[in-house]
C-alpha positions in Angstrom: 143.6 111.6 52.1 140.4 112.7 50.3 141.8 112.2 46.8 138.5 113.4 45.3 139.4 116.9 46.6 142.4 117.0 44.3 141.9 118.0 40.7 143.9 115.3 38.9 143.9 113.3 35.7 145.2 109.8 35.1 147.7 109.4 32.3 146.6 106.9 29.7 148.9 103.8 29.9 149.1 100.2 28.9 150.1 99.2 32.4 153.8 98.6 31.7 154.9 101.6 33.7 153.6 105.0 34.7 157.1 106.5 35.2 157.8 109.8 33.4 161.5 109.4 33.3 164.1 106.6 33.3 165.5 105.5 36.6 166.8 102.6 38.6 163.5 101.2 39.9 161.4 100.8 36.8 159.5 97.6 37.8 156.2 97.3 36.0 152.9 97.7 37.7 150.9 94.5 37.2 147.7 95.0 35.4 144.6 94.1 37.4 142.4 93.9 34.2 143.2 93.0 30.6 141.4 92.8 27.3 141.8 89.4 25.6 140.7 91.1 22.3 143.5 93.7 22.6 146.6 91.5 23.0 145.9 91.0 26.7 146.9 94.6 27.3 145.6 96.8 30.2 141.9 97.4 30.2 139.8 99.9 32.0 137.6 97.9 34.4 135.1 100.8 34.8 134.5 101.4 31.1 135.9 98.7 28.8 133.3 96.0 28.0 136.2 93.6 27.2 137.9 94.0 30.6 138.5 90.8 32.5 140.5 90.1 35.7 144.1 89.4 34.6 144.6 85.6 34.6 148.1 86.2 35.9 146.4 86.3 39.3 145.6 82.9 40.8 144.3 84.0 44.2 143.4 87.0 46.4 143.4 87.8 50.1 140.6 85.8 51.7 140.3 87.1 55.3 141.4 89.9 57.6 143.8 88.7 60.3 144.3 92.1 62.0 143.2 95.7 61.3 144.9 98.3 63.5 144.5 101.8 62.1 146.8 104.5 63.5 144.8 105.9 66.4 141.4 106.0 68.2 140.3 109.1 66.3 140.9 107.2 63.0 139.0 104.2 64.2 136.0 106.4 64.7 136.0 107.9 61.2 133.3 105.5 60.0 134.0 105.9 56.3 137.2 104.4 55.1 137.7 101.8 57.8 136.1 98.6 56.6 139.0 96.1 56.3 136.9 93.8 54.2 137.4 96.2 51.3 140.9 94.8 51.0 139.6 91.3 50.3 139.0 89.6 46.9 140.0 90.8 43.5 141.0 94.3 42.6 138.2 96.5 41.2 140.0 99.6 40.0 137.6 101.7 42.0 139.6 104.2 44.0 136.9 104.4 46.7 136.8 100.6 47.2 139.6 100.8 49.8 140.4 100.6 53.5 142.7 103.3 54.9 145.2 102.8 57.7 145.2 106.4 58.9 148.1 108.9 59.2 150.2 110.2 62.1 150.8 113.9 62.7 154.1 115.2 64.1 152.8 115.1 67.7 151.7 111.4 67.4 155.1 110.5 65.8 156.9 112.2 68.7 154.7 110.3 71.2 155.6 107.0 69.6 152.1 106.1 68.3 152.3 103.1 66.0 151.5 103.6 62.3 148.4 101.9 61.0 148.6 98.4 59.7 146.5 95.6 58.2 147.3 91.9 58.0 145.6 89.8 55.3 145.2 86.0 55.3 145.6 83.8 52.2 143.9 80.4 52.0 146.0 79.7 48.9 149.5 80.4 50.1 152.0 82.6 48.3 155.1 80.7 47.0 158.5 81.9 45.8 158.3 81.0 42.2 160.0 82.5 39.1 159.4 86.2 38.9 157.0 88.3 41.0 154.9 86.4 43.6 152.2 88.9 44.6 151.0 92.4 44.0 149.5 95.1 46.3 146.9 97.5 44.9 146.6 101.0 46.5 144.8 103.9 44.9 147.7 106.2 43.8 147.2 108.3 40.7 149.3 110.6 38.5 148.9 114.3 38.7 148.6 116.4 35.5 149.1 119.7 37.4 151.7 121.7 39.3 150.2 123.1 42.4 151.3 125.1 45.5 150.4 122.0 47.6 153.4 120.1 46.2 152.0 118.4 43.2 154.3 118.1 40.2 152.7 117.3 36.9 153.6 113.7 35.7 154.5 112.4 39.1 152.5 110.1 41.4 150.3 111.2 44.3 151.0 108.1 46.4 150.8 107.0 50.0 153.4 104.3 50.7 153.6 101.4 53.0 156.0 98.7 54.2 155.2 95.1 53.3 155.8 92.2 55.7 155.1 88.5 55.2 154.6 85.5 57.5 153.9 81.8 57.5 152.4 81.6 61.0 150.9 85.1 61.6 153.4 85.8 64.4 156.8 86.0 62.9 157.1 88.5 60.0 159.9 89.5 57.6 159.8 92.9 56.0 160.8 93.5 52.4 163.9 95.7 52.3 163.0 98.9 50.5 164.4 102.0 48.9 163.1 105.5 49.0 165.2 108.2 47.3 162.7 111.1 47.4 165.0 113.9 48.5 162.7 115.7 51.0 159.2 116.4 52.2 156.6 116.9 49.5 153.7 118.5 51.3 150.1 117.5 52.1 149.3 117.0 48.5 152.8 116.3 47.2 153.8 113.9 44.5 156.8 111.6 44.2 158.8 110.1 41.4 158.0 106.4 41.4 161.4 105.4 39.9 162.9 106.5 43.2 160.9 103.9 45.1 161.4 100.1 45.4 159.7 97.4 47.5 157.1 99.8 49.0 153.4 99.3 48.4 151.5 102.1 46.7 153.9 103.3 44.0 151.7 102.2 41.0 148.4 103.9 39.9 145.1 102.3 40.7 142.3 104.8 40.1 140.0 106.4 37.5 140.2 103.4 35.2 143.9 102.5 35.4 144.3 99.5 37.6 147.8 98.3 38.4 149.4 96.8 41.5 152.9 97.0 42.9 154.7 93.6 42.6 156.9 91.8 45.1 159.3 89.0 44.7 159.9 86.7 47.7 163.5 86.1 46.5 164.3 89.5 47.9 164.0 88.2 51.5 165.9 84.9 51.2 168.8 86.3 53.2 166.7 87.2 56.2 167.6 85.2 59.3 164.0 84.1 59.9 163.8 82.8 56.3 167.2 81.1 56.6 166.2 79.2 59.7 162.8 78.2 58.4 160.7 80.3 60.7 159.2 82.1 57.7 158.7 79.7 54.8 158.8 81.6 51.6 157.0 78.7 49.9 154.1 78.9 52.4 153.3 82.6 53.0 149.9 82.8 54.5 149.9 86.4 55.8 150.8 89.8 54.2 151.0 92.8 56.5 151.0 96.3 55.2 152.2 99.1 57.5 151.6 102.8 56.7 154.6 105.1 56.3 153.8 108.6 57.6 155.7 110.6 55.0 157.4 113.0 57.4 160.9 111.5 57.0 160.9 109.9 60.5 160.6 106.4 59.0 163.5 104.9 57.0 164.1 102.5 54.1 166.7 99.7 54.2 168.8 100.8 51.3 172.0 99.3 52.6 170.6 95.9 51.4 170.8 97.1 47.8 173.4 98.2 45.1 173.8 101.9 44.6 173.6 102.5 40.8 176.0 105.5 41.1 178.8 103.2 42.2 179.3 101.6 38.8 181.5 99.8 37.9 182.2 98.5 41.4 178.5 98.1 42.3 178.8 98.9 45.9 175.8 98.9 48.3 174.1 102.1 49.5 176.0 103.5 52.5 172.9 103.6 54.7 169.2 104.1 55.1 167.2 107.1 53.7 164.1 108.9 55.1 160.9 107.8 53.4 158.7 110.7 52.2 155.2 110.8 50.7 152.2 113.1 50.9 152.0 114.2 54.6 150.2 115.0 56.8 147.0 113.6 55.3 143.4 113.4 56.5 140.1 111.8 55.6 141.2 108.5 53.9 144.6 109.2 55.4 147.7 107.0 55.1 148.0 104.2 52.7 144.7 102.9 51.2 144.6 99.2 50.5 142.3 98.0 47.7 143.5 94.4 47.1 146.4 92.0 47.3 146.7 89.4 44.6 148.8 86.2 44.3 150.5 85.8 41.0 151.0 82.7 38.9 154.6 81.7 38.3 156.2 83.4 35.3 158.0 80.8 33.3 159.3 83.1 30.6 161.5 86.0 31.8 161.3 87.5 28.3 157.6 88.2 28.9 158.7 91.7 30.0 155.3 93.3 29.9 153.6 90.4 31.7 150.9 89.9 29.1 151.5 86.2 28.9 153.4 85.8 25.6 156.9 86.8 24.4 156.1 89.0 21.5 156.7 92.4 19.8 155.5 94.3 22.7 158.3 92.8 24.8 160.9 93.3 22.0 160.0 97.0 21.7 160.6 97.5 25.4 163.8 95.4 25.2 165.1 97.4 22.3 164.5 100.7 24.1 166.7 99.5 27.0 169.3 97.6 25.1 172.9 98.5 26.0 172.0 100.3 29.2 173.1 99.5 32.7 171.4 99.8 36.1 170.8 103.5 36.9 170.9 104.9 33.4 168.0 106.8 32.0 166.7 104.1 29.6 167.3 101.1 32.0 164.3 98.8 32.4 164.9 96.2 35.2 162.9 93.4 33.6 164.9 93.7 30.4 167.9 92.3 32.3 166.5 88.8 31.9 169.6 86.6 31.5 171.0 87.3 35.0 174.4 86.3 33.8 176.0 89.5 32.5 175.6 91.7 35.5 173.3 94.7 35.7 173.5 95.4 31.9 171.0 94.7 29.1 173.1 93.0 26.6 173.5 90.1 24.1 173.0 87.5 26.8 169.6 88.9 27.5 168.8 89.0 23.7 169.7 85.3 23.5 167.2 84.5 26.2 164.5 86.5 24.4 165.2 84.7 21.1 165.0 81.3 22.8 161.6 82.2 24.3 160.2 84.0 21.3 156.4 83.5 21.1 156.3 81.2 24.1 153.0 81.5 26.0 152.5 81.3 29.7 150.3 78.5 31.0 148.1 80.9 32.9 147.3 82.6 29.6 146.9 79.6 27.5 144.7 77.8 30.1 147.0 74.7 30.1 
């Protein structure tokens, strides 16, 4: 959509999270830019003279394997349809994007395929410790309530499925969750803590540059991964597929635990409709700015991903201590021990203590 037509303001943030309330899916947006003179915190790439590309990224998409926007009318738009805009490092410029186009109700009924783009990586993505890559869209946070569906403090986002492949033919889709309860309107906003494993949930506009992270461990159970057709240590292709936000397209929630089922921790009963701003026009559908490959994260206690286990991490950890998955103050990355279930507890604190002041190799330059 033509986001410049919406009067909106970015919320100032360090890049840890742009969520306005606690919730199950509180994964951090990965900072595209940082300032080494400010504890490697988020930096505004458009205004901060100290801003540098975050060294947590070791590579970026290098070529376009396929670009198939939603329909012929969209292909002829001539403004937002240069797929090369998705190559190379993130810029934080919300106009430096390629759009995939949207589908209206008639096109959905006729079975028109949503828009998609497939990007190639010369330096393959591998399943290391922590997140493996991040997708930068151009979502932003609204400061206003409007009749068009905008709710102050929530995200104006256009979402997309994410698929990966080793050979460019066989793809595995990241299972996702979308708990938005209903349609939100043409300029509607969503609560990002209701969204998991969909591209586009983190802000990347007007000086705040963050990407949505993905962990290849989430697809290890897929049959194509199990039989070696898709090698999660040699991912060469990432495909992003637009989700028209009408509710006709579904998540794969049954692959995940429903936080409301504590203490039994049962899976969701089934899939949910995926909603976002719809129907859109202009730069319609998900807008892809960049896809970056992450260095392996050796230290789980580096919760804010700034490369060192320090007081910033401890502050976040303390705010979530004693909570379980689904509670208001839960922060997923604070559950670092992976031994005590979905609870932030003493086991996690012990890991943090053992990694205190450890520095990631990508930050130290070693």
